[in-house]
C-alpha positions, 0 to 999 in steps of 0.5 A: 789370781782367782779373784783377778779372773773374776774381776777381769770381765768387769774391766772388759765390760767397762772397756767395751761399753766405754769404747761404744759410748765414746765412738757413739758420742762423736757420731751424734755430734756435728763434725767440724765445719771445715772438714770435707766429706771424705774425712768425716767418717774416719775423723769420727772413728779416730776421735772416738778412739782417742777419747776412749784412750783418754778414759782407759785408766778411769774405766780400768779403775772403775772396773776393778773397784766394782769387780773387787767390791763384788768379789770380796763379798764372796769371801766368808773367811775372817781376814786379819791385817798382813794376812796372806789372803790380802797379799794374794789379792794385792798380787792378783790385782797388780798383775791385772793392772799391769796387763791393763796398763800395758794395753793402755801404754800401747794405745797411748804411745803408739796408736794415739800419736798416729791418730792425732797426726791423721786428725791434723792431716785431715784438717790440713787437707780440708784447708788445702782443698778450700784454698785450691778451689778458691784459687781456681775460681779466682784464676778462672774469673781472670781467664788464667785458664792454665793456672785455674785448671792446675788448682782445680785438678789439685782440689780434685786429687784431694776430694775426687768425688767433689761435685763442686770441684768437678763442675768447676773443672768442667767450666774451666775447660769449657772456658779454655775451649772458648779462648782456643787455648788447649788446656792440660796439653802442655807437656803431655807429649814430652818424654820422661827423662831417663833416670840418673846413672850410678854415681861415678864417684865410686870408681877407683883410679884404675877403674876409671882408667880402664873405662877410658882405655876401653872408650879409646879402643871404641873410638869414643873419644869424649868418654875416653877424655871424661874417664881419663880426666876423672882418673887424674882427679882421683889419683894422688900427685905421686900416683904413676897412674896420674901421668898415664891418665893425663896423657890419655886425656890429652890424646883423646882431646886432640882426637876430638879437636882433630875430628872436627876438621873431618866433619863434612856435613853441616849438621854433623859439624853443628852437633859436634860443636854443641857437644864439645861446648857441653862437654867443656861445661861438664869439665868446668863444673857448669852442669846447668849449661851442660844439662840444657845443651845436651837436653836440646841435643837429646830432643833433636835426635829422638826423631832424627831425619837421617836415622843417626843416634849419638850415644854420647849425648844421652851419656853426658846428659846423664852426667850433666843431670847428676851434677845439676841435681847436686846444686839445683832441683827441678821446679816441677818436683814441687807441683804437688808438694803441699799435698804431701806435707806432714808438718806446718809452721816449723820454727827452730834455732840451729847454732853454728860452730863459729858462734853464729846461729840460723833461725829457720822457719818453714811454712810446710814440710813434706817427706818423700823417698826417691831412689831409696833415700829420704828427702823433704821439700820445705815450702816458704822457707825463711832463714835468718842468721845472727852473729854471736852478738845477736846482730842480724847478718842476713835474712833470706826467703825461698819459695821452696827448698829441697832437703836431703842428708849431706854426708861428710867424713868429719860430720855425724854418722847420719849426715846433716840437713842440706837444703838446695835453694835454687830451682830450675825448669826441667825443660825450659832453660829460661825458668829459674827460682832463686832465694831472695835476700831481704836484709843483710848480705848472704854468702853466695854459697848459702844462697845456693846450698845451705847446710844446717849444722845439726845431725839429720836425725835431729831435724825430725825431732825439732819438727815433732817438737813444733807440735808441742811436747805432749804430742811427741812420742816417748822415744822422741822425748828421750832423744830431744830432752838433752838437745832442746835448749840447743834448738831454741826450746826449753830443755826443762819443759821436755824433761818435765814432759818425759818424766810425767809420761814415764811415771804416769803408768805408776800413778795409775797403778797406785790409784788402782791399788787404792781402788782395791782398798776401797773395794775391800772397805765397801765390799758387798756383804756375804749373802747379801743379794745384788740390788738392780738399782745399783746399776744406776750408780755404775756410771758414777764410778768412771766419773769419780775415777777420772777425777781421781786420776786427773787429780793425781796427774796434776799433783804429779806434774807439780812434783815433777816440776819441783824436782826438775827446778830443784835438781835437774840432773837427779830429777828422774831418780827423785821422781821415780823414788817418790812414786815408788814410795807412794806405791809402797805406802798404798800397798801397805794401807791395803794389806793393813785392812781386816775383816770387820 
């Protein structure tokens, strides 16, 4: 261990100089031409660190080779084969290597994947900036001022200090003033709709019935009918509370109907009629119609001339919005969805229990969290379903889809990916975006809500796999190797990558022990002075070490591929046994050394 402490400074010196050279290398080189200024400096730093991570094994081995060659030279004792001295050297070198390997694995499996993802994101955001800037210029040329401003504002969000984008935005607004079309004012005074209330599905029969009775006592017959009907739906056929709920619902509805005759003012009568129509739509499950009816009433009563406020309107607007969002999403949710995308061009196969299979493609996927739950927006979604005989059943495309987990009692614990394919305007009832069926006949339900027959957690795995097996983390490979074939990927390729990554630290350890043997063989003789010109030879050792590591990795991947092709089920055991054998042989080779 004393020799390992002497060698540690040499390894650290290699790491420090290697990091400085790697980062400096990318500061001397030009950045990619398409990268915009805000991303250039972070790109250089991350790229330099990624290069350093790839060189860490070679630097570690080179440091050990140089350090032990000098340290062994200070040993004046005669050393025979299989001596405790050599075993002590091997033990110290192994501990030092394990510490370096722990640092390397942490950098390679935690830091490097995060940095690579950020590098890819910087490229994507730079492309998005150029795309939005060009679109804004094109729209301005055709005097489509509103759309031009929206695209220019998106470009400014990506690069807030861009002189070109800010100048373009000024030209767009100036042109808008010339055309007497106010820019950026539309919807500015529209109030933000209130949050959706807690889901009433958590109520019990008795709870809903109690709410209905409380509403009846307050002469709030709309809510009394709503909760009484809900209690009747929750109750079983033999539940005595069901009859009570039905009687209460009928009584409330009769009071609603009778109440319309007592309305004397025309405005009250119109309000009552619209409210009754909206409530009927809620009862029939037509939440889209109900939402716009109650939204219209809500906007009218925000500044009522007579000061009257009907609390039923806001209550059932919330109910309608909650039901609406189970089958639709609002178009404005996707306004800046492309800026949040973390994956592009994702393609996978999703088998279904009936033997058919869905082929899913999304041009972009961006995750977000709202109301405490995870959801995602998929841009330019295309779904093609094939029969068990590989015949096309239908093919449809949707500009956007909203995805979140669908939890069912018989499904996986984390739910399945549920895709909402229809979007509507938050304020405008005449705006609706629906999927387009290009070929075949798609079921009506699948054109509204498409549930992918896969665990929700697996969706993240197939998204990661689209970046290549080498871009996946070890934890993702562990979860994906057995499922890859199911989703249209090669399970053998995932298994090969997993095994290659698992044995990589052992390979570096083997090369480190071999470097230890070389350090002993070419150790500096005792009493021999260090020559300054030897420093000129130091850069050669990392290069030779890098070549040795990459050669061993290449041979290892060939061996892993052979084992996977020969015995897939036993490939892991065969690979680890093969590597362990080589470690033993190299260790034996070192302890078999002796003094000259």
